[in-house]
C-alpha positions as MATLAB code, in Angstrom:
seq = 'MRVREEDCNLVLLAGVTLVSVAIAGGAALMEPGSAAGRPFYLASAATPGAENKPARLADQVPVRIVGAPFVPNTNPREH';
ca = [
      -4.884  -51.546   -0.852;
      -6.923  -54.703   -0.676;
     -10.104  -55.441    1.231;
      -9.821  -58.348    3.602;
     -12.086  -61.290    2.926;
     -13.920  -60.796    6.236;
     -14.874  -57.223    5.258;
     -15.909  -57.973    1.674;
     -19.643  -58.243    2.417;
     -19.592  -55.034    4.457;
     -17.914  -53.129    1.623;
     -20.449  -54.514   -0.852;
     -23.343  -53.481    1.417;
     -21.934  -49.977    1.827;
     -21.476  -49.612   -1.924;
     -25.017  -50.732   -2.738;
     -26.373  -48.408   -0.043;
     -24.509  -45.403   -1.424;
     -25.659  -46.098   -4.982;
     -29.267  -46.511   -3.805;
     -29.146  -43.255   -1.850;
     -27.726  -41.450   -4.876;
     -30.503  -42.780   -7.140;
     -33.231  -41.910   -4.607;
     -31.788  -38.420   -4.134;
     -31.675  -37.811   -7.868;
     -35.261  -38.990   -8.254;
     -36.377  -36.722   -5.397;
     -34.723  -33.712   -7.017;
     -36.427  -34.375  -10.350;
     -39.927  -34.813   -8.834;
     -42.260  -32.019   -9.901;
     -43.699  -29.981   -7.043;
     -46.736  -27.796   -6.736;
     -46.951  -24.083   -5.943;
     -47.969  -24.786   -2.344;
     -44.861  -26.895   -1.701;
     -46.853  -30.098   -1.309;
     -46.314  -33.155   -3.500;
     -48.342  -33.066   -6.717;
     -50.577  -35.997   -5.726;
     -51.698  -34.176   -2.568;
     -52.122  -30.848   -4.323;
     -54.356  -32.283   -7.041;
     -56.538  -34.413   -4.749;
     -57.500  -31.855   -2.122;
     -58.997  -28.422   -2.429;
     -57.550  -25.648   -0.240;
     -60.620  -25.442    2.036;
     -61.103  -29.211    2.411;
     -58.266  -29.595    4.913;
     -60.101  -27.780    7.690;
     -63.436  -29.605    7.331;
     -63.968  -32.696    9.511;
     -65.384  -35.836    7.923;
     -69.114  -36.235    8.454;
     -70.767  -39.585    9.081;
     -73.607  -38.726    6.678;
     -71.122  -38.268    3.824;
     -69.837  -41.829    4.054;
     -71.178  -44.508    1.722;
     -72.578  -47.597    3.502;
     -70.602  -50.777    2.888;
     -72.169  -54.201    2.532;
     -70.467  -56.830    4.687;
     -70.630  -60.390    3.398;
     -70.191  -63.226    5.869;
     -69.815  -63.408    9.597;
     -67.832  -60.696   11.367;
     -64.353  -61.596   12.536;
     -64.194  -62.593   16.196;
     -60.707  -63.298   17.545;
     -60.187  -66.597   19.314;
     -59.263  -65.456   22.819;
     -59.389  -68.986   24.253;
     -57.498  -71.388   21.942;
     -58.738  -74.511   23.789;
     -62.337  -73.802   22.810;
     -63.336  -73.927   19.160;
];
């Protein structure tokens, strides 16, 4: 059974897709998880009680802005 020349690119695309899905699935199965069922990078970054606390404005570090603020050009004929 031969693949027609018109369908050759489609068969190649399907083959690459299947191989990529198989590699991604294997990598997902081998990824270590945490006890809570969350990915390890989320489990290590957050404490259990920190999810319910809202962010406070006083806790944020002020940022120094250098230069003029961005103002979009709403009228292109005027510069």
